N, C-alpha and C positions, 0 to 999 in steps of 0.2 A: 764220435765213435772212435775207439782207439784202434791203432794200426793192426794189432793182433787179431781182433774180431773181423776186420775187413779182409785180411789175408786168408783167414780160415773159411770165410764164405766163398771167396773166389776159388779156393781149392775144392770146395764141395760142389762147385758148379752152379751155385745159386747166384742169381743177379739181384741186386737191390733195385726195388721199384722206385722210380723217381717220385719224389714227394713234393707237395706244395710248400710254400714258405712257412706254414704253421706246423710242419712236421708230420702232418697226417698224410697217409697214402692217398693218391688220386682215386676218386671213385671210377669204377669201370663203366664204360658206356654200355648202354643196353643193346643187346643184339638186335639188328634190323634185318628182316627178310627182304628179298627182292619184291618189287611191287607185283601184286597179284598172287603171291604164294599163299598168304594167309586167306585170301578170298577163296582160292581153289580148295584149301583145306576145309574151310567152312562149308563149301558146296558139297564136298564129298561126305562130310559128317552129316549134313542135313538130308542128303539123298538116302542115307542108310536108315534114317529114323522114319517113323510114321506119325509122329506127334503133329498136332495142328500148330501152324506158325502164327496165325492171327489170334490175338488174345480173345478169349471167349466173350468176355463182357463187352468189349468194344464191338465185336461182330453182332452181338445181340442187340445193342443199342442201334446200330446201323439198320438191321433188319426191321426192328420195331419202328424206327423213324420212316423208313421207306414204305412200310405197310400203312402207317398213319397218313403219309402224304398221298397215297393212292386212294385209300378208302375214307379218310376223314373220320375214322372211328378207331378205338383201341381194339386191336385183335390180340387174342391170347394164343400163345404158341406152346406146344409141348416141348420139353427139353430135347427129346429125341428128334423132333422136327428141326429144331435149331441146329443140332449137331449134324444132321443130314445135309442141311443147307450149307453149313460151313465146310463140311467135307467136300461137297460138290463144287463150291466156289473155289476152294483152294486147289482142287484138281484141275479145274478149268483154267485158273490163272497160271498154274505150273505149266500146263500144256501150251498156253499162249506164249509164255516166256521161252519155252524150249523152241517153239517155232520161230519166234522173233530172233533168238540167238542163231538159229540155222540160217535165217535171212542175212544176218550180219556176217556170218562166216562165208556165205556164198558171195558176198560183196567184198571179201578179203579184208574184213575189219574185225576187231575184237570188241569194239564198243557198239552197243545197240543204239539205234536212233528211232525216233517216232515213226519214220517212214517204214522201218522194218516191222514195227508192230502193226501198222496199217496194212502192209502187204500180207503179213501172217493172218490177220483177221479176214481179209478178202479171200485168201486162198482156202481157209477153213470153211468160209460160207459157201464157196463153190463146191467143195468136196463133200462136206458132211455137216 
């Protein structure tokens, strides 16, 4: 680079980015958020929605497999019945995880443990 170009850039207040040996500018590193920030953003986003989180086909296979294991015969389900089962299952799981999280918070932890889930289940059995 000739001297005139360097001095004009300095006067304009621009700084030259350091470059690698090949003459190419260094790629900028990707922005990293603090741990937990993205998880909290996802939680808030999912709490605002009412969509089902478990894939429908996977849930249907599970229900049909459980029904077959219990009755040893193929049972047919209406699609509305499967939707109602899935809605109920997801609501119950969400409530269980909320209670589990409260148990972890009560123990002054941010991470849930299996004991928290056991306690949450025992408390909900007693109450309702």
